[in-house]
C-alpha positions in Angstrom: 0.0 0.0 0.0 1.3 3.5 -0.9 1.7 5.7 2.2 2.0 9.4 2.8 4.0 11.0 5.6 3.1 14.5 6.7 4.9 16.6 9.4 2.4 18.5 11.5 2.2 20.9 14.4 -0.5 20.4 17.0 -1.6 23.4 19.2 -2.1 22.6 22.9 -2.8 25.1 25.6 -1.1 28.0 23.9 1.9 25.9 23.1 2.5 23.3 20.3 3.9 19.8 19.9 5.3 18.2 16.8 3.8 15.2 15.2 3.8 13.0 12.0 0.8 11.6 10.2 1.5 8.4 8.5 -1.4 7.1 6.5 -2.6 5.5 3.3 -2.0 7.8 0.3 -5.8 8.1 -0.1 -7.7 8.2 3.3 -11.1 7.0 2.3 -14.2 7.7 4.4 -14.4 5.3 7.4 -10.6 4.8 7.7 -9.6 3.7 11.2 -7.0 5.7 13.1 -4.2 4.8 15.5 -2.6 7.2 18.0 0.8 6.1 19.2 2.0 7.6 22.5 5.7 7.3 23.5 7.0 6.9 27.0 9.0 9.2 29.2 12.4 9.9 27.7 11.2 8.7 24.3 10.0 10.4 21.2 8.0 9.9 18.0 11.0 8.8 16.0 11.0 5.5 17.9 7.6 4.7 16.4 8.0 5.5 12.8 8.6 1.8 11.8 5.6 0.6 13.8 3.4 3.4 12.4 4.3 2.6 8.9 3.6 -1.1 9.5 0.2 -0.2 11.0 -0.6 2.2 8.2 0.1 -0.5 5.7 -2.9 -2.3 7.2 -5.1 0.6 6.3 -4.9 2.7 9.5 -4.1 6.4 9.6 -1.4 6.7 12.3 -0.3 9.7 14.3 2.9 9.8 16.3 4.0 12.9 18.2 6.3 14.3 20.9 5.0 14.9 24.4 6.0 18.2 25.9 9.2 17.8 27.8 10.7 15.9 24.9 12.4 16.7 21.5 11.8 20.3 20.6 10.3 21.1 24.0 13.0 19.3 26.0 13.5 22.5 28.0 10.2 21.6 29.8 11.5 18.2 30.9 11.9 19.2 34.5 8.6 21.2 34.8 6.0 19.3 32.7 3.3 17.6 34.6 1.1 14.6 34.0 -1.8 17.0 33.4 0.3 18.8 30.7 1.1 15.5 28.9 -2.5 14.3 29.2 -3.6 17.5 27.4 -1.0 16.7 24.7 -2.5 13.3 24.2 -6.0 14.8 24.0 -4.9 17.4 21.5 -3.2 14.7 19.4 -6.3 12.5 19.5 -8.5 15.4 18.5 -6.2 16.3 15.6 -6.3 12.7 14.4 -10.1 12.5 14.7 -10.5 15.6 12.5 -8.4 14.2 9.6 -10.8 14.0 6.6 -11.9 10.4 6.1 -11.1 9.2 9.7 -13.8 7.4 11.5 -13.6 9.0 15.0 -15.4 5.9 16.4 -12.6 3.7 15.2 -9.5 5.1 16.8 -7.0 2.8 18.5 -4.7 4.1 21.2 -1.3 2.5 21.5 1.0 3.5 24.4 4.3 2.4 25.9 5.2 2.8 29.6 4.3 6.4 30.6 2.5 6.7 27.3 0.4 3.7 28.1 -0.6 5.2 31.5 -1.6 8.4 29.7 -3.5 6.3 27.1 -5.4 4.6 29.9 -6.4 8.0 31.4 -7.6 9.1 27.9 -10.4 6.5 28.2 -12.2 8.8 30.6 -12.2 11.6 28.0 -12.4 10.3 24.5 -13.9 7.2 22.7 -11.3 4.5 22.1 -12.1 1.4 20.1 -8.9 -0.5 20.7 -6.3 -0.1 23.5 -2.8 -1.5 23.3 -0.6 -1.1 26.4 3.1 -2.1 26.4 4.8 -2.2 29.8 2.2 0.2 31.2 3.5 2.4 34.0 1.5 3.1 37.1 1.6 6.2 39.3 -0.2 7.3 42.5 -3.1 9.6 42.0 -1.6 12.0 44.5 0.5 15.0 43.4 -1.2 15.3 40.0 0.1 18.9 39.6 3.7 18.2 40.6 6.3 18.1 37.7 6.4 14.5 36.6 10.2 14.3 37.3 9.5 15.2 41.0 7.4 12.1 41.4 10.6 10.0 41.2 12.0 11.4 44.5 9.1 9.8 46.5 10.7 6.9 48.5 7.6 4.8 47.8 7.8 5.4 44.0 9.1 2.0 43.0 7.3 0.0 45.8 3.9 1.3 44.7 4.2 -0.6 41.4 4.6 -3.9 43.3 1.3 -3.5 45.2 -1.8 -5.4 44.3 -4.3 -2.7 43.4 -8.0 -2.7 42.6 -9.6 -0.6 39.9 -11.0 1.8 42.6 -7.5 2.3 44.0 -6.0 4.1 40.9 -7.5 6.3 38.2 -5.7 4.6 35.3 -6.9 1.2 36.5 -10.4 2.6 37.0 -10.5 3.9 33.4 -9.5 0.4 32.2 -12.2 -1.2 34.3 -14.7 0.9 32.3 -13.3 -0.1 28.9 -15.6 -2.4 27.0 -13.8 -2.9 23.7 -10.6 -4.8 22.7 -7.4 -4.6 24.6 -3.8 -5.8 24.2 -1.3 -5.9 27.1 2.4 -6.6 26.3 5.0 -7.3 29.0 8.8 -7.6 28.7 10.1 -10.8 30.4 13.0 -9.0 32.1 11.5 -5.5 32.6 13.7 -3.7 35.1 11.3 -0.7 35.3 7.8 -2.0 35.4 7.4 -5.1 37.6 4.9 -7.9 36.9 2.5 -6.8 39.7 1.9 -3.5 37.8 1.1 -5.4 34.6 -1.2 -7.8 36.6 -3.1 -4.9 38.0 -3.8 -3.6 34.4 -4.9 -7.1 33.3 -7.3 -7.4 36.2 -8.7 -4.0 35.6 -9.4 -4.9 32.0 -11.7 -7.7 33.0 -14.7 -6.0 31.3 -13.1 -5.6 27.9 -14.7 -7.3 25.0 -11.5 -9.2 24.4 -8.1 -9.1 26.2 -4.9 -10.4 24.7 -1.8 -10.7 26.9 1.6 -11.4 25.5 5.2 -11.5 27.0 8.2 -10.7 24.9 10.7 -13.4 25.8 14.1 -12.1 27.1 13.1 -8.4 26.5 14.0 -5.5 28.8 11.8 -2.5 29.3 13.1 -0.3 26.5 13.2 -3.2 23.9 16.9 -2.3 23.4 17.6 -5.2 21.0 16.3 -5.1 17.5 14.8 -8.5 17.8 12.7 -7.4 20.7 11.5 -4.3 18.9 10.6 -6.4 15.9 8.8 -8.9 18.1 6.7 -6.2 19.6 5.9 -4.7 16.2 4.9 -8.1 14.9 2.6 -8.7 17.9 1.0 -5.2 17.6 0.5 -5.4 13.8 -0.9 -8.9 14.0 -3.4 -7.9 16.8 -4.5 -4.8 14.9 -5.0 -6.8 11.7 -7.2 -9.3 13.6 -9.2 -6.5 15.2 -9.7 -4.8 11.9 -10.8 -8.1 10.3 -13.4 -8.6 13.1 -14.6 -5.0 12.7 -15.2 -5.3 9.0 -17.3 -8.5 9.7 -19.5 -6.5 12.0 -22.0 -3.7 11.4 -19.8 -0.9 9.9 -22.2 1.7 11.5 -21.6 0.5 15.1 -20.8 3.3 17.4 -18.5 3.5 20.4 -20.0 5.1 23.5 -18.7 8.7 23.7 -17.2 9.4 27.1 -16.0 12.9 26.2 -18.5 14.4 28.8 -16.7 12.5 31.6 -14.3 14.8 33.3 -11.0 13.7 34.9 -10.5 15.2 38.3 -7.2 17.0 38.8 -6.5 14.6 41.7 -6.1 11.7 39.4 5.7 6.2 40.9 10.1 3.1 39.9 13.6 4.2 39.8 14.5 5.9 36.6 17.0 4.8 34.0 18.0 7.9 31.9 19.9 5.8 29.4 16.8 3.8 28.5 14.1 5.5 26.4 10.6 4.9 27.8 12.2 3.9 31.1 9.6 5.4 33.4 
């Protein structure tokens, strides 16, 4: 399939973030969308290959840089989770307005911190498919603190090893309300996100229409070997292809419940590894 790549700028709260739209050359009416959200310390450039592979299935993909990264790196020490959630909302809204995109058929794909933000987006926008790789987990407290300051909390790493219910955490609570199709991917040797955090997300997604759970054998958190990166892309593309096939077999006019009227309260932790992209 012939693809087109377009650099874009997305306005958000008087600022702007850079993104890239990767889509079929001709975006026909009813084209599904895919929003890819990178992790803390990452960037959109990490997801170009995945986005191109997903676009080849017929999705219009949007990758972008969260504030505090790339051109806005100067905000790295001050940006908050609320700021970055607004980035994700702005990127989603941009994608949903692309001519031909079916706003009721948008998949959200997140890694680590990006997966956490993607889960919170469920409160605010309709999402038809949710893919979480090594999803991070943070306490609801200190929502307005700079994200970097969360790491100094002595309980930061221990929190991710707790067994939590959906009502204990807003990201898990959002997942508990999700009724569509979900994918959770874990790295076998993840040094940042321990298995209990993954298990919490899996438990929270109990109401999903379908839930697929996969472990990338031998992989670390940042998928630092090419073979691990390729394995993840293969899992992701295979899952999206299956979901798209199932969607085509169903009523094409089926609507996803719009939760945009649900407001996220302002009151919505793992040691960091600066050398490892998405290591938060």
